[in-house]
N, C-alpha and C positions, 0 to 999 in steps of 0.2 A: 618873318625875317628875311631880307631882299638877299638873293644869292647872286654872287658877282659873276658876270659872263666873261669869261676869258675870251680873246681873240679868236681862239681856235674854234669856239663854239658861235661865233658870230654870224648870222646867216650870210651876210656879205662875204666874209672871208671864205665861206663854204662853197658859194657859188663862185666865187674866183678860182678857189682851188680846183673844184670840178671841170671848171673850162681849162685850166693848165692841164690837169691830167688828160682829158680828152683832147687837147691839142697834141699832146705827147703821143697819145695813141693815133692820130691821123698822121702825124710827121713820121713814126715808125712805121705804118702801114704803107706810107708814100716811099719810104724809103726800103722796104721788102719786098711789097708786090709791084711787079712792072707794070700793071695796068692802072695804077693810082699815079696822079701827078697834080700839082698844084704850081702856079706862077709866082706868086708873092706873097709875102706874109700876110698882107691885106686880106689876101683870098683865103689863107688860113684860117684866120680870125672869123670872116664872115661864114665858112663852114663849121666852126667849132659852136658859133651862135645858132645857126640854121639847124644843126644836130641837137642841139640842147632843147631848142624849141619844138623840133619834131619829136624829141624822146619825151618831153613834158605834155604835148597835147595830142599828136596824132597816136604814139605808140600804145597808150592804154586802150585807146579806141580798138585799134587792129589787135590787141590782146585779148579784148573782149570778144571779138567776132572769132578769134581764131583759139578760142579757148580749149575745144574738143582735140584740135591738132596739136595744140601744145602739150596736153595731157596724153594722148596716145604717143607721139614722140619723146614723151619723159624731159621736157623743156628745151629741146633743141629747135622747137619752132621759134622759139624767141631769137636765136640767131637768124633765122631767115627773114623776120622781121626786122632785126636789126640792119641785115643786108640790105632790106629793101628801103630802107630809110638812108642808108649811106648812099644806093645807086640813086635815090631821089635828090639828095643835096648835091650828086653829080651832076645832075640835070638841070638843077635850079641856080647852081653858082657858076657864074662864068670865071673860067680861069682854073677851076678843077674839075679833072676829068677822071672819071670812072670808066673805063672801057667794055665792061660787061658785068654780067651778074656773078661769075666767079671772080673777079677783082673784089666786087664789092663785099663778096661773103668773107673773102680771107682780109679784106680791111675791117668787117665789123668783127671777126673772131680776135683779130690782135687788139683792136680796142677793148673788146670783151676782158680778153687776157689783161690788158694794162691795168682796166678796171678792176678787175678781181684781185690782181698783186696790191694795188692804192688799198682796196679796202682790208686785206688781210695785213699790210704793214701800219694803217691808219685806221684804226676802228672807231666807231662813233663813241663818243663819251657819253651820250644821252642815254640815262635809262629808261625803262618803259614806265615808271612812275613820275616823269619829269613832263611837263607839258611844253610846248613851245614857248612859252613866255617865261621858262626857267622857273615856274614856282613848283615844288613839290608837293602832291596831292597826298592827302593824309589816307592812310587804307582804313576801309571801312570791315566792318565785320558781315554787311551783306554783298562783297564783292565777288565771293565764291557761291557759283551755282549748284544748288543742292539738287540730286538725281534721287 
């Protein structure tokens, strides 16, 4: 039985949705934090794409290397990694200015709060038994580990 994929579950829609919420976080950060500024909407789009790429490829590596620090700080180290990535985006994108680590930290904090609120309001509809292709996996009797 083929399961119908709704528009909300479509991967392209989810990607655009995450970019929009990331852009909203950067906009809010630029409006609230005095050390964050951007020139044009095109600059904002470039920052969002770069932050998405940095979060997809560089953040997992940084989290792997900083895992003891993340555990020691009970997860607050992830916010420092986000601040470093935000500061890196400020250095790489012309027209997007982040004045220092304090501004990057506050911007990353605002983006994290916006992301948490979005995840709270729009939970994922995929269950743990659903694969990426949308097919349901039949539960097996040997799925449980016996000790």
